[in-house]
C-alpha positions as CSV (number, residue, x, y, z in Angstrom):
1,X,28.0,53.5,-9.6
2,X,27.9,51.5,-6.5
3,X,28.2,48.4,-8.2
4,X,31.6,49.5,-10.2
5,X,32.8,50.3,-6.4
6,X,32.1,47.0,-5.4
7,X,33.6,45.5,-8.1
8,X,37.1,47.8,-7.6
9,X,36.7,46.8,-3.9
10,X,36.6,43.2,-4.4
11,X,39.6,43.4,-6.9
12,X,41.9,45.4,-4.7
13,X,40.8,44.2,-1.1
14,X,40.8,40.6,-2.1
15,X,44.4,40.2,-3.3
16,X,45.7,42.5,-0.6
17,X,44.8,40.6,2.4
18,X,45.2,37.2,0.6
19,X,48.5,36.4,2.3
20,X,46.9,37.5,6.0
21,X,44.0,35.3,5.0
22,X,46.3,32.1,4.4
23,X,46.6,31.8,8.2
24,X,43.2,30.6,8.4
25,X,42.6,27.1,6.9
26,X,39.0,25.6,6.0
27,X,38.2,22.1,4.4
28,X,41.9,21.8,4.0
29,X,42.5,25.1,2.1
30,X,44.0,28.2,3.1
31,X,41.3,31.0,3.6
32,X,43.0,33.2,1.2
33,X,43.0,30.9,-1.6
34,X,39.1,30.3,-1.2
35,X,38.6,34.0,-1.3
36,X,40.7,34.1,-4.6
37,X,39.4,31.0,-6.1
38,X,35.3,30.9,-5.2
39,X,34.6,34.0,-3.3
40,X,35.5,36.8,-5.8
41,X,33.8,34.6,-8.3
42,X,30.7,34.7,-6.4
43,X,30.7,38.4,-5.6
44,X,31.2,39.1,-9.4
45,X,28.2,36.6,-9.8
46,X,26.1,38.7,-7.2
47,X,27.2,41.9,-9.1
48,X,25.9,40.7,-12.2
49,X,22.6,39.6,-10.6
50,X,22.1,43.2,-8.9
51,X,23.1,45.0,-12.5
52,X,20.5,42.6,-14.4
53,X,17.7,43.2,-11.9
54,X,18.4,47.3,-11.9
55,X,18.4,47.3,-15.6
56,X,15.2,45.4,-16.1
57,X,13.3,47.9,-13.8
58,X,15.0,50.7,-15.5
59,X,13.9,49.3,-19.1
60,X,10.6,48.6,-17.9
61,X,10.1,52.3,-16.4
62,X,11.4,53.7,-19.5
63,X,9.0,51.7,-21.5
64,X,6.0,52.7,-19.6
65,X,7.0,56.4,-20.1
66,X,7.5,55.7,-23.8
67,X,4.2,54.1,-24.5
68,X,2.5,56.9,-22.4
69,X,4.2,59.7,-24.6
70,X,3.2,58.0,-27.8
71,X,-0.5,57.7,-26.6
72,X,-0.6,54.3,-25.4
73,X,-0.4,51.0,-27.3
74,X,-4.0,51.4,-29.0
75,X,-2.8,55.0,-30.5
76,X,-0.9,53.0,-33.3
77,X,-3.9,50.4,-34.1
78,X,-6.0,53.2,-35.4
């Protein structure tokens, strides 16, 4: 839920303040342009990496619970 909230804030706050951020220049580009072109993409990548990490931990935990409930991996071999 937190990742969805971050995604929503990135989509709403970035464009909302883009004109105000255009007053700041860096490397020849206005800061609002940089946020829209690069910053948002980096934040999306961060959200994806965090989501993959959380889902891997969740799947590992449920896989361990399922193998314990089945009697372990050696129960099916007998």
